[in-house]
MMTF fields as JSON, N, C-alpha, C and O atoms, coordinates in Angstrom:
{
  "mmtfVersion": "1.0.0",
  "mmtfProducer": "UNKNOWN",
  "numBonds": 519,
  "numAtoms": 520,
  "numGroups": 130,
  "numChains": 1,
  "numModels": 1,
  "chainsPerModel": [1],
  "groupsPerChain": [130],
  "chainIdList": ["A"],
  "bondAtomList": [4, 2, 8, 6, 12, 10, 16, 14, 20, 18, 24, 22, 28, 26, 32, 30, 36, 34, 40, 38, 44, 42, 48, 46, 52, 50, 56, 54, 60, 58, 64, 62, 68, 66, 72, 70, 76, 74, 80, 78, 84, 82, 88, 86, 92, 90, 96, 94, 100, 98, 104, 102, 108, 106, 112, 110, 116, 114, 120, 118, 124, 122, 128, 126, 132, 130, 136, 134, 140, 138, 144, 142, 148, 146, 152, 150, 156, 154, 160, 158, 164, 162, 168, 166, 172, 170, 176, 174, 180, 178, 184, 182, 188, 186, 192, 190, 196, 194, 200, 198, 204, 202, 208, 206, 212, 210, 216, 214, 220, 218, 224, 222, 228, 226, 232, 230, 236, 234, 240, 238, 244, 242, 248, 246, 252, 250, 256, 254, 260, 258, 264, 262, 268, 266, 272, 270, 276, 274, 280, 278, 284, 282, 288, 286, 292, 290, 296, 294, 300, 298, 304, 302, 308, 306, 312, 310, 316, 314, 320, 318, 324, 322, 328, 326, 332, 330, 336, 334, 340, 338, 344, 342, 348, 346, 352, 350, 356, 354, 360, 358, 364, 362, 368, 366, 372, 370, 376, 374, 380, 378, 384, 382, 388, 386, 392, 390, 396, 394, 400, 398, 404, 402, 408, 406, 412, 410, 416, 414, 420, 418, 424, 422, 428, 426, 432, 430, 436, 434, 440, 438, 444, 442, 448, 446, 452, 450, 456, 454, 460, 458, 464, 462, 468, 466, 472, 470, 476, 474, 480, 478, 484, 482, 488, 486, 492, 490, 496, 494, 500, 498, 504, 502, 508, 506, 512, 510, 516, 514],
  "bondOrderList": [1, 1, 1, 1, 1, 1, 1, 1, 1, 1, 1, 1, 1, 1, 1, 1, 1, 1, 1, 1, 1, 1, 1, 1, 1, 1, 1, 1, 1, 1, 1, 1, 1, 1, 1, 1, 1, 1, 1, 1, 1, 1, 1, 1, 1, 1, 1, 1, 1, 1, 1, 1, 1, 1, 1, 1, 1, 1, 1, 1, 1, 1, 1, 1, 1, 1, 1, 1, 1, 1, 1, 1, 1, 1, 1, 1, 1, 1, 1, 1, 1, 1, 1, 1, 1, 1, 1, 1, 1, 1, 1, 1, 1, 1, 1, 1, 1, 1, 1, 1, 1, 1, 1, 1, 1, 1, 1, 1, 1, 1, 1, 1, 1, 1, 1, 1, 1, 1, 1, 1, 1, 1, 1, 1, 1, 1, 1, 1, 1],
  "groupList": [{"groupName": "UNK", "atomNameList": ["N", "CA", "C", "O"], "elementList": ["N", "C", "C", "O"], "formalChargeList": [0, 0, 0, 0], "bondAtomList": [1, 0, 2, 1, 3, 2], "bondOrderList": [1, 1, 2], "singleLetterCode": "X", "chemCompType": "L-PEPTIDE LINKING"}],
  "groupTypeList": [0, 0, 0, 0, 0, 0, 0, 0, 0, 0, 0, 0, 0, 0, 0, 0, 0, 0, 0, 0, 0, 0, 0, 0, 0, 0, 0, 0, 0, 0, 0, 0, 0, 0, 0, 0, 0, 0, 0, 0, 0, 0, 0, 0, 0, 0, 0, 0, 0, 0, 0, 0, 0, 0, 0, 0, 0, 0, 0, 0, 0, 0, 0, 0, 0, 0, 0, 0, 0, 0, 0, 0, 0, 0, 0, 0, 0, 0, 0, 0, 0, 0, 0, 0, 0, 0, 0, 0, 0, 0, 0, 0, 0, 0, 0, 0, 0, 0, 0, 0, 0, 0, 0, 0, 0, 0, 0, 0, 0, 0, 0, 0, 0, 0, 0, 0, 0, 0, 0, 0, 0, 0, 0, 0, 0, 0, 0, 0, 0, 0],
  "groupIdList": [1, 2, 3, 4, 5, 6, 7, 8, 9, 10, 11, 12, 13, 14, 15, 16, 17, 18, 19, 20, 21, 22, 23, 24, 25, 26, 27, 28, 29, 30, 31, 32, 33, 34, 35, 36, 37, 38, 39, 40, 41, 42, 43, 44, 45, 46, 47, 48, 49, 50, 51, 52, 53, 54, 55, 56, 57, 58, 59, 60, 61, 62, 63, 64, 65, 66, 67, 68, 69, 70, 71, 72, 73, 74, 75, 76, 77, 78, 79, 80, 81, 82, 83, 84, 85, 86, 87, 88, 89, 90, 91, 92, 93, 94, 95, 96, 97, 98, 99, 100, 101, 102, 103, 104, 105, 106, 107, 108, 109, 110, 111, 112, 113, 114, 115, 116, 117, 118, 119, 120, 121, 122, 123, 124, 125, 126, 127, 128, 129, 130],
  "secStructList": [7, 3, 3, 7, 4, 4, 4, 7, 7, 3, 3, 3, 3, 3, 3, 3, 3, 3, 3, 3, 3, 7, 1, 1, 7, 3, 3, 3, 3, 3, 3, 3, 3, 3, 3, 7, 6, 6, 7, 7, 1, 7, 3, 3, 3, 3, 3, 3, 3, 6, 6, 5, 6, 5, 6, 6, 5, 7, 7, 7, 3, 3, 3, 3, 3, 3, 3, 7, 6, 6, 1, 7, 3, 3, 3, 3, 3, 3, 3, 7, 6, 6, 3, 3, 3, 3, 3, 3, 3, 7, 1, 1, 7, 3, 3, 3, 3, 3, 7, 6, 6, 1, 3, 3, 3, 3, 3, 3, 1, 1, 7, 7, 7, 7, 3, 3, 3, 3, 3, 3, 6, 6, 1, 7, 3, 3, 3, 7, 7, 7],
  "xCoordList": [-5.623, -5.555, -6.213, -7.254, -5.576, -6.112, -6.239, -5.234, -7.485, -7.632, -6.983, -7.21, -6.184, -5.499, -6.332, -7.076, -6.208, -6.943, -6.536, -5.5, -7.364, -7.112, -6.939, -6.181, -7.654, -7.637, -6.218, -5.906, -5.354, -3.942, -3.635, -2.47, -4.653, -4.423, -4.662, -5.499, -3.927, -4.101, -2.762, -1.801, -2.735, -1.55, -1.839, -2.983, -0.814, -0.933, -0.14, 1.036, -0.772, -0.127, 0.167, -0.665, 1.33, 1.693, 2.358, 2.951, 2.245, 2.925, 3.824, 3.337, 5.123, 6.103, 6.725, 6.963, 6.981, 7.542, 8.652, 8.515, 9.75, 10.847, 11.053, 11.07, 11.206, 11.366, 12.486, 12.706, 13.179, 14.229, 14.237, 13.757, 14.782, 14.899, 16.378, 17.123, 16.813, 18.241, 18.541, 19.636, 17.609, 17.807, 17.327, 16.919, 17.369, 16.917, 15.512, 14.928, 14.997, 13.673, 13.606, 14.585, 12.455, 12.205, 12.565, 12.308, 13.155, 13.468, 12.946, 13.322, 12.091, 11.498, 11.544, 11.766, 11.334, 11.198, 10.151, 9.86, 9.593, 8.52, 8.646, 9.311, 7.999, 7.957, 6.665, 6.126, 6.172, 5.055, 5.622, 6.629, 4.958, 5.426, 4.229, 3.173, 4.415, 3.39, 4.037, 5.159, 3.316, 3.761, 2.869, 1.663, 3.484, 2.753, 2.94, 3.987, 1.949, 2.078, 3.303, 3.582, 4.021, 5.165, 6.431, 7.476, 6.369, 7.561, 8.508, 9.714, 7.984, 8.822, 9.259, 9.596, 9.262, 9.651, 8.88, 8.458, 8.694, 7.957, 8.696, 9.926, 7.937, 8.471, 8.194, 7.038, 9.244, 9.056, 8.407, 8.829, 7.368, 6.63, 6.705, 6.314, 7.183, 7.271, 7.936, 8.267, 8.128, 8.784, 8.253, 7.431, 8.724, 8.299, 9.153, 9.987, 8.935, 9.661, 8.732, 7.557, 9.265, 8.452, 7.332, 7.574, 6.116, 4.945, 4.268, 3.312, 4.733, 4.093, 3.953, 4.877, 2.82, 2.501, 2.392, 2.45, 2.238, 2.091, 0.658, -0.16, 0.371, -0.973, -1.227, -2.371, -0.168, -0.302, -0.503, -0.977, -0.153, -0.326, -0.658, 0.21, -1.926, -2.374, -2.738, -2.769, -3.013, -3.485, -2.32, -1.321, -2.464, -1.393, -1.993, -3.074, -1.264, -1.605, -0.295, 0.732, -0.335, 0.858, 0.465, -0.707, 1.471, 1.195, 2.421, 3.536, 2.173, 3.256, 2.831, 1.642, 3.829, 3.579, 3.596, 4.358, 2.748, 2.685, 2.381, 1.506, 3.097, 2.831, 2.119, 2.616, 0.955, 0.17, 0.845, 1.685, 0.479, 1.033, 0.721, 1.433, -0.329, -0.677, 0.115, -0.028, 0.958, 1.797, 1.243, 1.897, 0.066, -0.516, 0.109, 0.37, 0.348, 0.879, -0.27, -1.233, -0.163, -1.171, -0.504, 0.597, -1.17, -0.804, -1.735, -2.956, -1.165, -1.937, -1.798, -0.704, -2.882, -2.846, -3.682, -4.659, -3.286, -4.02, -3.899, -2.9, -4.921, -4.918, -5.328, -5.82, -5.123, -5.458, -6.966, -7.733, -7.378, -8.798, -9.709, -10.856, -9.227, -10.1, -10.147, -10.815, -9.456, -9.469, -10.806, -11.245, -11.445, -12.727, -12.642, -13.522, -11.58, -11.438, -9.957, -9.143, -9.612, -8.234, -8.225, -9.088, -7.239, -7.09, -5.659, -4.715, -5.504, -4.176, -4.205, -5.211, -3.078, -3.01, -1.663, -0.615, -1.707, -0.509, -0.466, -1.256, 0.441, 0.601, -0.65, -1.065, -1.255, -2.419, -3.592, -4.417, -3.674, -4.763, -4.97, -4.103, -6.123, -6.39, -7.49, -8.261, -7.552, -8.613, -8.9, -7.976, -10.162, -10.573, -11.827, -12.891, -11.697, -12.816, -13.04, -12.108, -14.304, -14.659, -14.129, -14.257, -13.539, -12.888, -13.323, -12.628, -14.464, -14.927, -13.921, -13.857, -13.137, -12.138, -10.757, -9.787, -10.654, -9.429, -8.313, -7.137, -8.672, -7.677, -8.14, -9.325, -7.163, -7.451, -6.431, -5.25, -6.873, -5.983, -6.381, -7.538, -5.405, -5.648, -4.681, -3.466, -5.225, -4.364, -3.778, -4.491, -2.468, -1.749, -0.836, -0.314, -0.626, 0.23, 1.712, 2.472, 2.14, 3.56, 3.704, 2.844, 4.8, 5.091, 5.511, 6.248, 5.03, 5.351, 5.199, 4.751, 5.566, 5.407, 3.918, 3.091, 3.592, 2.202, 2.119, 3.105, 0.926, 0.593, -0.528, -1.489, -0.416, -1.428, -1.889, -1.079, -3.205, -3.768, -4.944, -5.656, -5.135, -6.268, -7.107, -6.591, -8.39, -9.313, -9.759, -10.215, -9.629, -10.045, -11.514, -12.112, -12.086, -13.501, -13.836, -15.01, -12.84, -13.096, -12.812, -12.86, -12.514, -12.263, -10.802, -10.48, -9.918, -8.494, -7.9, -8.248, -7.001, -6.298, -4.879, -4.204, -4.441, -3.081, -2.411, -3.084, -1.086, -0.29, 0.704, 0.993, 1.231, 2.225, 3.504, 3.88, 4.153, 5.471, 6.508, 6.617, 7.253, 8.272, 9.621, 10.61],
  "yCoordList": [8.88, 8.73, 7.41, 7.022, 6.742, 5.492, 5.613, 5.744, 5.57, 5.551, 4.284, 3.191, 4.428, 3.281, 2.663, 3.364, 1.349, 0.673, 1.196, 1.843, 0.905, 1.227, 2.738, 3.165, 3.537, 5.003, 5.564, 6.443, 5.047, 5.437, 6.53, 6.749, 7.213, 8.273, 7.773, 6.898, 8.326, 7.907, 7.866, 8.536, 7.061, 6.916, 7.6, 7.633, 8.136, 8.738, 7.89, 7.609, 7.486, 6.701, 7.62, 8.452, 7.478, 8.309, 7.456, 6.415, 7.917, 7.317, 8.42, 9.462, 8.186, 9.186, 8.8, 7.623, 9.791, 9.524, 10.516, 11.714, 10.007, 10.847, 10.529, 9.361, 11.537, 11.359, 12.26, 13.341, 11.818, 12.655, 12.471, 11.469, 13.444, 13.398, 13.363, 14.265, 12.322, 12.197, 12.433, 12.107, 12.983, 13.254, 12.12, 12.354, 10.907, 9.75, 9.318, 8.42, 9.939, 9.584, 9.768, 10.14, 9.507, 9.693, 8.428, 7.321, 8.584, 7.452, 7.791, 8.817, 6.952, 7.272, 6.129, 4.979, 6.452, 5.438, 5.934, 7.129, 5.01, 5.362, 4.539, 3.504, 5.018, 4.297, 4.625, 5.722, 3.668, 3.931, 4.027, 3.397, 4.826, 5.011, 5.287, 5.723, 5.026, 5.321, 6.159, 5.889, 7.167, 7.994, 7.654, 7.897, 7.086, 6.644, 7.643, 8.286, 7.791, 8.751, 8.454, 7.298, 9.484, 9.349, 8.852, 8.793, 8.484, 7.938, 9.027, 8.797, 10.2, 11.299, 11.253, 12.291, 10.082, 10.0, 8.883, 7.925, 9.001, 7.97, 6.636, 6.594, 5.563, 4.208, 3.741, 3.641, 3.459, 2.99, 1.616, 0.738, 1.436, 0.181, -0.574, -1.74, 0.041, -0.629, 0.266, 1.416, -0.261, 0.506, 0.124, -0.783, 0.816, 0.534, 1.335, 2.143, 1.103, 1.872, 2.137, 1.771, 2.766, 3.036, 3.996, 5.149, 3.536, 4.422, 4.447, 5.2, 3.652, 3.595, 4.99, 5.799, 5.271, 6.555, 7.718, 8.88, 7.42, 8.489, 8.494, 7.662, 9.417, 9.46, 8.256, 7.989, 7.523, 6.354, 5.057, 4.068, 5.051, 3.862, 4.317, 4.389, 4.62, 5.203, 4.183, 4.519, 2.95, 1.944, 1.369, 0.928, 1.381, 0.881, 0.326, 0.73, -0.608, -1.138, -1.323, -1.646, -1.12, -1.267, -1.729, -1.691, -2.172, -2.639, -2.421, -2.238, -2.449, -2.287, -2.932, -3.045, -3.354, -3.809, -2.597, -1.656, -2.622, -1.531, -2.093, -2.947, -1.619, -2.007, -0.845, 0.281, -1.129, -0.086, 0.298, -0.444, 1.454, 1.841, 0.828, 0.773, 0.027, -1.015, -2.3, -3.247, -2.349, -3.513, -4.523, -5.535, -4.296, -5.234, -5.022, -3.889, -6.121, -6.068, -6.034, -6.791, -5.154, -5.051, -5.048, -4.521, -5.636, -5.465, -4.386, -4.532, -3.316, -2.224, -2.32, -2.57, -2.125, -2.121, -0.955, -0.558, -0.412, 0.697, 0.625, 0.142, 1.109, 1.096, 2.433, 3.312, 2.573, 3.799, 3.912, 3.057, 4.958, 5.307, 4.206, 4.097, 3.396, 2.398, 1.072, 0.143, 0.959, -0.284, -0.395, 0.541, -1.562, -1.803, -2.903, -3.018, -3.713, -4.85, -5.103, -4.996, -5.442, -5.795, -7.192, -7.537, -7.988, -9.346, -9.531, -9.159, -10.112, -10.444, -11.897, -12.389, -12.571, -13.989, -14.274, -13.921, -14.92, -15.394, -16.904, -17.527, -17.489, -18.938, -19.661, -20.644, -19.195, -19.878, -18.937, -19.201, -17.847, -16.885, -16.102, -16.078, -15.468, -14.606, -13.621, -13.848, -12.541, -11.547, -11.039, -10.726, -10.957, -10.511, -9.673, -10.201, -8.36, -7.47, -6.396, -5.914, -6.042, -4.854, -3.655, -3.604, -2.697, -1.58, -0.253, 0.278, 0.288, 1.561, 2.699, 3.612, 2.646, 3.706, 3.299, 4.03, 2.143, 1.632, 1.335, 1.377, 1.034, 0.667, -0.572, -0.904, -1.252, -2.452, -2.558, -2.278, -2.955, -3.214, -4.572, -4.787, -5.491, -6.84, -7.097, -7.005, -7.421, -7.712, -9.112, -10.072, -9.214, -10.48, -10.594, -9.581, -11.806, -11.956, -11.768, -11.423, -11.983, -11.839, -11.53, -11.873, -10.881, -10.592, -11.882, -12.697, -12.046, -13.235, -12.89, -11.795, -13.81, -13.597, -13.472, -14.216, -12.536, -12.31, -12.063, -11.713, -12.253, -11.878, -10.865, -11.067, -9.784, -8.736, -8.549, -8.538, -8.402, -8.217, -7.256, -7.224, -6.475, -5.545, -5.857, -6.299, -5.623, -5.774, -4.379, -3.599, -4.062, -2.76, -2.782, -3.852, -1.624, -1.52, -2.17, -2.414, -2.454, -3.122, -4.634, -5.309, -5.169, -6.583, -7.003, -8.169, -6.074, -6.377, -6.543, -5.804, -7.519, -7.74, -7.183, -7.39, -6.473, -5.951, -6.33, -6.569, -6.383, -6.689, -5.565, -4.799, -5.456, -4.414, -4.643, -5.778, -3.554, -3.621, -3.457, -2.384, -4.496, -4.417, -4.551, -4.511],
  "zCoordList": [3.406, 4.841, 5.24, 4.71, 6.183, 6.709, 8.219, 8.917, 8.74, 10.193, 10.742, 10.223, 11.781, 12.363, 13.478, 14.164, 13.661, 14.735, 16.114, 16.27, 17.091, 18.496, 18.716, 19.587, 17.913, 18.036, 18.063, 18.866, 17.175, 17.158, 16.139, 15.805, 15.644, 14.665, 13.259, 13.039, 12.302, 10.915, 10.192, 10.569, 9.15, 8.306, 6.975, 6.521, 6.364, 5.033, 4.047, 4.275, 2.962, 1.909, 0.736, 0.374, 0.146, -1.005, -2.085, -1.804, -3.301, -4.439, -4.998, -5.437, -4.98, -5.372, -6.708, -6.979, -7.528, -8.842, -9.152, -8.907, -9.694, -10.165, -11.638, -12.026, -12.442, -13.873, -14.36, -13.814, -15.37, -15.943, -17.454, -17.987, -18.107, -19.555, -19.892, -19.511, -20.608, -20.919, -22.396, -22.855, -23.138, -24.556, -25.441, -26.579, -24.942, -25.714, -25.301, -25.906, -24.308, -23.815, -22.323, -21.676, -21.799, -20.379, -19.615, -20.089, -18.443, -17.57, -16.185, -15.618, -15.635, -14.348, -13.381, -13.759, -12.135, -11.105, -10.122, -10.054, -9.368, -8.447, -7.175, -7.147, -6.131, -4.864, -4.153, -4.293, -3.392, -2.5, -1.091, -0.767, -0.259, 1.112, 2.011, 1.552, 3.299, 4.289, 5.39, 5.818, 5.834, 6.954, 8.137, 8.114, 9.177, 10.363, 11.492, 11.571, 12.372, 13.47, 14.321, 14.64, 14.681, 15.565, 14.903, 15.551, 13.606, 12.966, 12.474, 12.379, 12.163, 11.734, 10.283, 9.714, 9.669, 8.268, 7.575, 8.222, 6.258, 5.524, 5.518, 5.513, 5.52, 5.401, 3.971, 3.563, 3.22, 1.847, 1.884, 2.637, 1.057, 1.07, -0.25, -0.306, -1.288, -2.583, -3.598, -3.309, -4.776, -5.822, -7.172, -7.305, -8.162, -9.521, -10.478, -10.069, -11.729, -12.723, -13.887, -13.861, -14.889, -16.065, -15.766, -15.409, -15.908, -15.817, -14.448, -14.259, -13.495, -12.181, -11.588, -11.676, -10.995, -10.345, -11.336, -10.933, -12.602, -13.587, -14.109, -13.715, -14.978, -15.566, -16.464, -16.832, -16.822, -17.683, -16.898, -17.456, -15.625, -14.779, -13.361, -12.491, -13.157, -11.887, -10.824, -9.641, -11.211, -10.262, -9.468, -10.036, -8.139, -7.271, -5.983, -5.555, -5.377, -4.057, -3.302, -3.899, -2.002, -1.184, 0.206, 0.581, 0.974, 2.34, 3.209, 2.722, 4.532, 5.512, 6.825, 7.121, 7.61, 8.981, 9.89, 9.67, 10.917, 11.884, 13.265, 13.413, 14.271, 15.66, 16.339, 16.352, 16.901, 17.57, 18.887, 19.394, 19.44, 20.742, 21.841, 22.845, 21.669, 22.642, 22.424, 23.197, 21.372, 21.119, 20.138, 19.885, 19.573, 18.597, 17.227, 16.824, 16.509, 15.138, 14.141, 14.264, 13.158, 12.102, 10.749, 10.59, 9.774, 8.39, 7.856, 7.908, 7.348, 6.752, 5.243, 4.737, 4.525, 3.064, 2.565, 3.199, 1.418, 0.814, -0.697, -1.23, -1.377, -2.833, -3.413, -2.705, -4.697, -5.414, -5.641, -5.198, -6.323, -6.458, -6.989, -6.554, -7.913, -8.54, -7.794, -8.247, -6.665, -5.868, -5.139, -4.471, -5.279, -4.613, -3.559, -2.706, -3.616, -2.708, -2.466, -3.383, -1.218, -0.868, -0.258, 0.549, -0.656, -0.131, 0.331, -0.367, 1.522, 2.05, 2.498, 3.009, 2.296, 2.647, 3.289, 2.75, 4.45, 5.131, 5.076, 4.368, 5.811, 5.813, 6.291, 5.677, 7.372, 7.936, 8.19, 9.064, 7.439, 7.615, 6.32, 5.446, 6.215, 5.064, 5.426, 6.359, 4.689, 4.804, 3.403, 2.651, 3.052, 1.72, 1.919, 2.243, 1.724, 2.062, 1.01, 0.366, 0.86, 0.089, 0.862, 2.086, 0.17, 0.853, 0.231, -0.635, 0.661, 0.098, 0.287, -0.535, 1.368, 1.599, 1.081, 1.282, 0.418, -0.211, 0.782, 0.422, 2.034, 3.039, 3.796, 3.823, 4.415, 5.182, 6.312, 6.108, 7.487, 8.623, 9.199, 9.558, 9.285, 9.792, 10.93, 10.756, 12.104, 13.254, 13.116, 12.821, 13.334, 13.263, 14.471, 14.937, 14.995, 16.167, 15.872, 16.776, 14.645, 14.311, 12.824, 12.013, 12.492, 11.087, 10.384, 10.938, 9.17, 8.384, 6.911, 6.571, 6.043, 4.61, 4.279, 4.807, 3.414, 3.016, 1.518, 0.87, 0.988, -0.38, -0.288, 0.455, -1.029, -1.042, -2.483, -3.41, -2.658, -3.985, -3.885, -2.881, -4.939, -4.993, -6.222, -7.249, -6.102, -7.223, -7.633, -6.797, -8.927, -9.441, -9.84, -9.96, -10.042, -10.402, -11.749, -12.029, -12.582, -13.861, -13.805, -14.833, -12.601, -12.423, -12.526, -12.301, -12.862, -12.963, -11.564, -10.643, -11.411, -10.145, -10.272, -11.281, -9.227, -9.218, -7.904, -6.902, -7.916, -6.743, -6.514, -7.433, -5.301, -5.042, -5.842, -6.134, -6.185, -6.827, -5.718, -5.124, -5.441, -4.367, -4.939, -4.206]
}
């Protein structure tokens, strides 16, 4: 759960995995999604294949744009259990913060290209799978 800015409720982040057995081995795919208040359905935020979202590859980070009920644009980011820091970078701005709750919300005036990165408790850096 991620508390949203401007007292707008909270978002739920999930990592979904589908796996199948075709006789020759396992084939899986995964996706990250966020459920925002009032949206009624999850918004897919990223994807992956192979071991993503499984017991073999548990570390993940994802992000999404969100417009608050007051009209402000935010970049929301969230990471899995071992994430200790989240960093986002745009063309002319950046935010890099320790994140004890593994979430980050940064207000931006407009949507633009961004880079998102997470730092794990062992020093490894990971990026979203899109």
